[in-house]
N, C-alpha and C positions, 0 to 999 in steps of 0.2 A: 513509403517513408525509409531512406536509410538507417542506420544502426546507430552511424553519427550525432545522426541531428535528432534520432527518439534518447539516445540517453541524456545530449545535451539539455534537448526538454521535460526529464526527467528531471535533473539534478538537484534544482533548488526545491524541490517536497519530498527526496529522500532524503537517508541517514548514506553516509558516503559508505558506510559496511552496504547495503544497503544498493547502490545506485556500483562496488563496487561486485558484487553477485550476479548482476545480471550486464557484466564485461563478458564473459562467455555464452548469452543466450542467446541465440537465433532467433531475430524478434518475429521473422515467421510464426513461427510456433503460440504467440499472443493475439490470445482472444479477442477484440472486444463485445465489449459486455455493456450496457447499459444500465444505468440503478433506476431501481424502481423503487426506493423507498429514502425515506431525508435519513434513516441509519438511527441506532440508538451505539449514546456513550456507554461506555461506562469506566469510570472514574473510582481509583483508588484512590482512596483521602491522604493515606501516608507515604503515597507517593505522587508530588508532583509539577512533575518531571515524565510521567506516563502516562497515557488510559490505551485505555482500545475502543474502536466501534464498530458492531456491527452493522454491516451494510446489505438491502435483499439488490439481487441483481437481477435478470433473466439468463442468469447460467448458475442462480442459490445467492445461499451469505456466504459474504466476505468477511474474514475478520480480520482486520486493520490497525495491529499494534502503531501507536504515537509515541517521537518522542522530542521532546529536547531538551534543555541545558542553558546554563548561565548566560555560554559563549553567544548561542546562539537562540534566544527565545523563542520561533519562532516551530512550531510541529512539522517536524517531520517524519514519513512516512518509516518504518524500521521491515515491519513485515507485511504483507496479508498473507492469508492463503485462505482456501478457498472451501467450506459448509462438505463432510467427511463422506464421500461418496461422488461429490456435484461435477467432482472435476474444476478444472478453470476455463474449458471454452462451451461454446454452447450446444 
């Protein structure tokens, strides 16, 4: 998949900053991984505009920070962090 198409298809699901950060990423270095669990949602009751999901994958756990706001009530990914020492690939 070409990078421009990849970014277009990714953009509805991520924050503007996350999308901007990926402008300089070479997509050939992004591994394809498979979710192996439904994940665990960690909710901070004091923050109704953010939460964290931890998802098990075939490459280890990923911690996904999600945000929303009054203007854009849909949850969007702000960051994805692989489990320490696991990397993002297989």
